[in-house]
C-alpha positions in Angstrom: 0.0 0.0 0.0 1.3 3.4 -0.9 1.7 5.9 1.9 2.4 9.5 0.9 5.8 10.7 1.9 4.5 13.5 4.2 2.3 11.0 6.1 5.2 8.5 6.4 7.7 11.1 7.7 5.2 12.4 10.3 4.5 8.8 11.4 8.3 8.2 11.8 8.6 11.5 13.7 5.8 10.5 16.0 7.8 7.3 16.8 10.8 9.4 17.6 8.8 11.8 19.8 7.4 8.9 21.7 10.9 7.5 22.4 12.1 10.9 23.5 9.1 11.4 25.8 9.7 7.9 27.4 13.4 8.5 27.9 15.0 9.4 31.2 17.8 11.3 29.3 15.9 13.7 27.1 13.1 16.3 27.1 11.2 17.8 24.2 11.7 21.5 24.1 9.0 22.4 21.7 5.9 20.6 20.5 6.8 18.6 17.3 6.0 20.3 14.1 5.3 17.8 11.2 8.5 15.9 11.0 10.7 18.2 13.2 11.4 17.6 16.8 13.5 19.8 19.1 14.9 18.1 22.2 17.8 18.3 24.7 19.8 16.2 27.0 18.2 16.8 30.4 18.6 13.8 32.6 15.8 13.1 35.0 18.0 11.3 37.5 18.2 12.8 41.0 21.9 13.6 40.6 21.2 15.8 37.6 17.6 16.8 37.8 17.9 19.8 40.1 21.6 20.3 40.2 22.2 21.9 36.8 21.2 25.4 35.9 20.6 26.6 32.3 24.2 27.5 31.6 25.4 24.0 32.8 22.7 22.3 30.8 23.9 24.2 27.7 27.5 23.1 28.3 26.3 19.6 28.7 24.2 19.8 25.5 27.1 21.3 23.5 29.3 18.4 24.7 26.5 15.9 23.7 26.1 17.4 20.3 29.9 17.4 19.7 29.8 13.7 20.2 26.8 13.3 17.9 28.3 15.5 15.1 31.3 13.2 14.5 29.1 10.1 14.1 28.9 9.0 10.4 25.7 7.0 11.0 23.3 9.8 12.1 22.7 13.4 11.2 21.2 15.9 13.7 21.6 19.6 14.0 22.1 21.9 17.0 20.2 25.0 17.6 20.0 27.8 20.2 16.3 28.3 21.1 16.0 31.4 23.3 19.3 30.8 25.0 18.7 27.0 25.3 21.0 24.7 23.4 19.0 22.0 21.8 19.3 19.2 19.2 16.9 19.0 16.2 15.8 15.8 14.5 14.0 16.1 11.1 12.7 12.9 9.6 12.3 13.5 5.9 14.1 10.9 3.8 11.8 8.8 1.8 13.8 5.6 2.6 13.7 6.1 6.4 12.2 3.1 8.0 10.9 2.8 11.6 14.0 0.6 12.3 16.2 3.6 11.4 14.4 5.7 14.0 15.0 3.1 16.7 18.7 2.9 15.7 19.0 6.7 15.8 17.5 6.8 19.2 19.9 4.1 20.4 22.8 6.2 19.1 21.4 9.2 21.1 21.2 7.1 24.2 24.7 5.8 23.8 26.1 9.2 23.3 24.1 10.6 26.2 25.5 8.0 28.5 29.0 8.7 27.4 28.5 12.4 27.7 27.1 12.0 31.2 29.9 9.7 32.3 32.5 12.3 31.2 30.4 15.1 32.8 30.2 13.2 36.1 33.9 12.4 36.1 34.8 16.0 35.4 32.5 17.3 38.1 33.8 14.8 40.6 37.4 15.6 39.7 36.8 19.4 40.1 35.1 18.9 43.5 38.0 16.7 44.7 40.9 18.7 43.3 39.5 22.2 42.8 40.6 22.2 39.1 39.9 20.3 35.9 
Protein backbone atom coordinates (compact mmCIF):
# COMPACT_ATOMS: atom_id res chain seq x y z
CA UNK A 1 0.00 0.00 0.00
CA UNK A 2 1.32 3.43 -0.92
CA UNK A 3 1.70 5.90 1.94
CA UNK A 4 2.36 9.52 0.94
CA UNK A 5 5.84 10.72 1.94
CA UNK A 6 4.52 13.48 4.20
CA UNK A 7 2.33 11.03 6.12
CA UNK A 8 5.19 8.53 6.39
CA UNK A 9 7.67 11.08 7.72
CA UNK A 10 5.18 12.38 10.28
CA UNK A 11 4.54 8.81 11.44
CA UNK A 12 8.30 8.24 11.80
CA UNK A 13 8.63 11.52 13.65
CA UNK A 14 5.80 10.49 16.00
CA UNK A 15 7.75 7.32 16.80
CA UNK A 16 10.84 9.39 17.55
CA UNK A 17 8.85 11.79 19.76
CA UNK A 18 7.39 8.89 21.72
CA UNK A 19 10.88 7.52 22.37
CA UNK A 20 12.10 10.94 23.53
CA UNK A 21 9.11 11.37 25.84
CA UNK A 22 9.69 7.94 27.41
CA UNK A 23 13.39 8.54 27.93
CA UNK A 24 15.02 9.44 31.24
CA UNK A 25 17.76 11.29 29.31
CA UNK A 26 15.86 13.67 27.06
CA UNK A 27 13.15 16.32 27.14
CA UNK A 28 11.21 17.80 24.23
CA UNK A 29 11.74 21.54 24.15
CA UNK A 30 8.95 22.45 21.71
CA UNK A 31 5.92 20.59 20.46
CA UNK A 32 6.80 18.57 17.35
CA UNK A 33 5.96 20.26 14.05
CA UNK A 34 5.27 17.85 11.18
CA UNK A 35 8.53 15.85 11.04
CA UNK A 36 10.70 18.21 13.15
CA UNK A 37 11.44 17.57 16.82
CA UNK A 38 13.54 19.76 19.09
CA UNK A 39 14.89 18.14 22.24
CA UNK A 40 17.77 18.35 24.67
CA UNK A 41 19.76 16.15 27.00
CA UNK A 42 18.22 16.83 30.38
CA UNK A 43 18.60 13.79 32.62
CA UNK A 44 15.77 13.09 35.03
CA UNK A 45 18.02 11.26 37.49
CA UNK A 46 18.17 12.75 41.00
CA UNK A 47 21.88 13.57 40.63
CA UNK A 48 21.22 15.80 37.61
CA UNK A 49 17.57 16.85 37.83
CA UNK A 50 17.87 19.83 40.13
CA UNK A 51 21.64 20.25 40.21
CA UNK A 52 22.15 21.87 36.82
CA UNK A 53 21.22 25.41 35.85
CA UNK A 54 20.58 26.60 32.29
CA UNK A 55 24.23 27.46 31.62
CA UNK A 56 25.42 24.05 32.84
CA UNK A 57 22.74 22.27 30.79
CA UNK A 58 23.86 24.24 27.75
CA UNK A 59 27.48 23.14 28.29
CA UNK A 60 26.26 19.56 28.70
CA UNK A 61 24.20 19.78 25.49
CA UNK A 62 27.09 21.26 23.53
CA UNK A 63 29.27 18.36 24.66
CA UNK A 64 26.51 15.92 23.72
CA UNK A 65 26.12 17.44 20.27
CA UNK A 66 29.88 17.42 19.73
CA UNK A 67 29.81 13.66 20.22
CA UNK A 68 26.83 13.27 17.86
CA UNK A 69 28.30 15.45 15.14
CA UNK A 70 31.29 13.16 14.54
CA UNK A 71 29.13 10.09 14.06
CA UNK A 72 28.87 8.99 10.42
CA UNK A 73 25.67 7.02 11.00
CA UNK A 74 23.29 9.80 12.11
CA UNK A 75 22.69 13.44 11.24
CA UNK A 76 21.22 15.87 13.75
CA UNK A 77 21.59 19.63 13.99
CA UNK A 78 22.15 21.87 16.97
CA UNK A 79 20.17 25.02 17.64
CA UNK A 80 19.95 27.79 20.20
CA UNK A 81 16.33 28.31 21.12
CA UNK A 82 15.97 31.44 23.25
CA UNK A 83 19.27 30.76 25.00
CA UNK A 84 18.67 27.02 25.34
CA UNK A 85 21.04 24.73 23.41
CA UNK A 86 19.01 21.95 21.78
CA UNK A 87 19.26 19.25 19.16
CA UNK A 88 16.93 18.99 16.17
CA UNK A 89 15.75 15.84 14.45
CA UNK A 90 14.04 16.13 11.09
CA UNK A 91 12.70 12.92 9.64
CA UNK A 92 12.33 13.55 5.94
CA UNK A 93 14.09 10.94 3.85
CA UNK A 94 11.81 8.76 1.79
CA UNK A 95 13.82 5.63 2.59
CA UNK A 96 13.75 6.13 6.36
CA UNK A 97 12.19 3.09 8.01
CA UNK A 98 10.91 2.76 11.56
CA UNK A 99 13.97 0.61 12.34
CA UNK A 100 16.16 3.60 11.41
CA UNK A 101 14.36 5.71 14.02
CA UNK A 102 15.04 3.11 16.70
CA UNK A 103 18.71 2.92 15.67
CA UNK A 104 19.04 6.72 15.76
CA UNK A 105 17.47 6.78 19.21
CA UNK A 106 19.87 4.06 20.35
CA UNK A 107 22.77 6.23 19.14
CA UNK A 108 21.35 9.19 21.08
CA UNK A 109 21.19 7.10 24.24
CA UNK A 110 24.72 5.76 23.79
CA UNK A 111 26.14 9.24 23.30
CA UNK A 112 24.06 10.62 26.16
CA UNK A 113 25.45 7.95 28.49
CA UNK A 114 29.01 8.69 27.39
CA UNK A 115 28.51 12.44 27.73
CA UNK A 116 27.06 12.01 31.22
CA UNK A 117 29.92 9.71 32.26
CA UNK A 118 32.49 12.31 31.22
CA UNK A 119 30.43 15.10 32.80
CA UNK A 120 30.17 13.19 36.07
CA UNK A 121 33.90 12.40 36.07
CA UNK A 122 34.80 16.04 35.41
CA UNK A 123 32.46 17.31 38.15
CA UNK A 124 33.84 14.75 40.61
CA UNK A 125 37.42 15.63 39.67
CA UNK A 126 36.79 19.38 40.08
CA UNK A 127 35.12 18.93 43.46
CA UNK A 128 37.96 16.73 44.67
CA UNK A 129 40.92 18.73 43.33
CA UNK A 130 39.47 22.19 42.79
CA UNK A 131 40.58 22.16 39.14
CA UNK A 132 39.88 20.29 35.94
